[in-house]
C-alpha positions, 0 to 999 in steps of 0.5 A: 775952341776946347778941342784945339786947346788940348791939341796945343797942350799936348804938343807942349807936353811933347815938347818938354818932355823932349827937352827935360828927358832923354834916354841913356841910349845912343844917338843911333838907338834914338834914331832907329826908335823913332823910324820904329815908331814912324812905320808902326803908326803908318801901318796901324792908322785905320786899325791894328791888330795884336800881331803888329803890337807885338811885333812892335814890343819885340823890335823895341825890346832890342835896343837894351834900354826898356824905358824904349820897351815901356815907350813902345807899351804905351804908344800900342795902347794910346792906338788901342783906346784910339780907335775905341778898343778899351779893353787891349788900351788897358792891358797895353797901359799895364804894361807901360806903367809897371815898365815906367814905375820900374825906373821911378819913371813917373815923367813918362807915365804921367804923359802916357796917362795925360794922352789917354786920358785926352783921347777919351775924354775928348770923346765924352768918354769921362767916366774912363778918361778922367781917372787917367788925367787924375793919375797924371797930375799925381805922376807930374808932381812926383816928378817936380814937373810944375808945366806938365803938372799945370797942364795935366790940371788944366786939361782936368779943368777942362773935362770937368767943364765939359761934363758939367761939373763946373765947381770942379772946373774952377777948383782945378784952374784954381790949383793950376793957377797955384802950381804956377805962382809957386814955381815962377822960374820954372814954367811956361807963360803962355800956360797962364792963357790956357788956364785963365782961359779954362777958369773963364768959361767955367764960371760963364757956364756956372753963372758968374759972368763978371768972374768969367769976363775978368779971368778972359781980360786975364788971359789976352795978354799971355796969348802968343797968337792969333788963335789965342786972342781968337779964342778969347774974344770968342769967349767975352762975346758969348759971356756978354751976349749971356748978359743980353749987351748985345752990342758989345757982344757982336763986337767980340765976335767980330774981332774973334772971326778977324782972328781966326782968318789965318787958319781953319780951326773947324771947332772954333769957326763952329763955335763963332758962327753958333754964337752969331746965329744965336745973338741975331735970334736973340735980337730978332733979326731972323734973316741974319741968323739963317745967314749964319746957320748953314756956316755953323751946322757946317763947321759943327758937323766937321768938327765932330764935337759933341758940344758944338753939335747940342750947342747949334742943335739947341740954338736952331731949334729956338730959331726954327720955333721962333720962325714958325717952322715947328717941324724942323724946330721939332727935329732939331730938339729931338736931335739936341735931345738924343745925342744929350742923352747919348753922353749925359745919363744917371750912370756915367754921372754915378761912374764918374762921381764915385771915382773922384770920391774914391780918388779925393779919399785915397788923397786923403789916406795917403795925407793920414798914412803920411802923418802918422809915419811923420807922427812915427819919425818925430817920436824916434827922433825924439826918443833918441834927442831925450836919449843923448840930452839925458846924458849930457843935460840931465833931468830938467833938460830931459823935462824939457824935451818931453813936454816939447814931444807931447806937445808936437804928438797933441798937434799931430793927433789933432791934425789926424782927427780934423782929416778923419772929419774931412773924410767923413764929411766927403763921403757924406756929401758924396751919397747927398749927390747920389740921392740928387741925382736919383730924384733928378732922373726919375723927375725926368723920366716921368714928366719931361716928356709930358711937359715938352708936348704942354710947350709946344701945344702952347705955342702953337696955340699963341702963334698959329693965327689960323686957329679956328674955335673948334682947334682951339678947343681940341688943343685946349682939351689935350692940354688939360689931359697933358696937365693930368698925365703929368700930375699923375706921373709927379704923383707916382714919383713922390709916392716912391721917394716919400718912402723909405720902404715899399710892401709888395702889395702895395705896389700891386694895387699901384699897378692895379690902379694904373691897368685899370685906367688905361683899361677904361681910356682904350676901349679897342684894346682888352688889358688883362692883368694877373699879379699873385703876391704869395710873400708880402716882401718889402721893397727899397723905393728906388727898386718899386719905382723901377718895377713899376716904370717897367710896367708903364712902359711896357703897357704905354709903348703897346698901346701907342706903337701895336696896333694890339687888341689884347694884352697879356701882363703876368707878373710871377713871384716865387720867393724872392724872384719876380718874374714878369711876363708880357704879350700883345698881338700888334704888329711888332716891330724890328728889335735890332734896329730898336737897340740903337734908336729906341730910347723907351726900350733902352730906358727899360734896359737901364731899370732892369740893368739897375734891378740886378735883373735880365730882359729877353724881347722877341718880336715879329708880325704876330705881335711882342713878347718880353720876359724880365727878371729880377730879385725882391 
């Protein structure tokens, strides 16, 4: 649904742009430029070359108005971003923005920001796309175009919903409603449908179902076609499903499906059929759920929507698990987790939060600057007024005016202090959020896999009646080992997180303890470990945890997958630098394929990157070697 909403919103923006602004050239020029655009877009549908871009840009310069030049640069930029060539997209984007802003053309500058922001966030590239959407809001505010300002705020609400920041999504939807209410004569009423709809889905996914239902019902009167009402009914059904009111949910899903027969929206149909699969599963009507499953998977894959694929993989995992098909359940759970990990990482969350904090800080600083400017203007005006009134009214009137000036200055300074306090609080909140992200990632990395295996083993024990006494004992022993491993992993994480800093010698002892336990559990493998601490340096908690996890990952991967008989691990300290040499005599693996498929290898690369180091991997049939270099 959200993909179609973006298309409709973009279409609305383009219509309004055509009505609101024209370039001051002849009609012949406009028609020729439109033809030039069509020719260019037809040539670059699959890929855009630098020569084609430069030719189009040069031909646009012939029209004698630099705004055509700017529009050409903007179109080139949008095509590069569409084809995921960000570096060239940004280069042409800056050219377009420079030309637009030289004419104070905030309207088209904002339209370019909105288009690029939508292209990127639709592909779940939030860390790159959200800044463009934020810039578009500011541009449309400068242009005093309240329809497009509302569209930009609504797209921000939708993007933050997809990113999982529902409170931000709610805040931007409410800001859009404020813009609409402040300018009732200048806005398109259909925008209320989009805003209430986004407000509803953010309330729904943040576990506020009553507010979600209220928002979706408010949206219905502003829908202009069957498509609008179909989305609203589907969203209402989804909320009632979460409230376990399955009869009401099915009623709205049926209405949504009936309204969607006039058109084929693959994203929306994927949403409806996925919801039908899940509601029938929740009712234990497994045969009926399987009837809807093929359609749900088909439309989700056709839509190429990460959100819909995540939903149907998750629903299918539960359906297969509850019907005893554990191999397929495991496959769909793997697909769900792999897709989720590819889009939602701590690094991406950090990038978005950093830009959001920077954007809000700059906004506050602009407000502070404006307050100081107003203070200066007020002081200047007061001085001039005082001068003339002194001549006309005498000392008494001057005293009254000075009192007014001092009072005004005190209020402005009070406002300035208040804004500065808000800045300090926002920075503190941002640092707290960063700590929470780090803790959650470490807990996910350390015990998430063990808990998943524990859950699967318990499910197998409770549902598989064919288990013999020996099978049960083996699985109980496996559960005990998994629980012990999870407890040890949790202790390893808390060992680091409970300290501000850790000495290098303490880290060496922790690694040695891990190596000894690993060696005791593997009779067929000889583990050789050497770590001489030449200078006992203090390490930050996060740095120590990353080094420990790297050693764990290297040893565990070799034990589980390589079939090695000998494992050698040497850590060499040279002052403030550390070199990790690892090698085994196992069967090796395909390093090129593992770059894109191995979560363990990607995780190690991410940890090395966080340490500011580098990693080399070599593997063949005689074994595997790792060389990791970093600073302490």
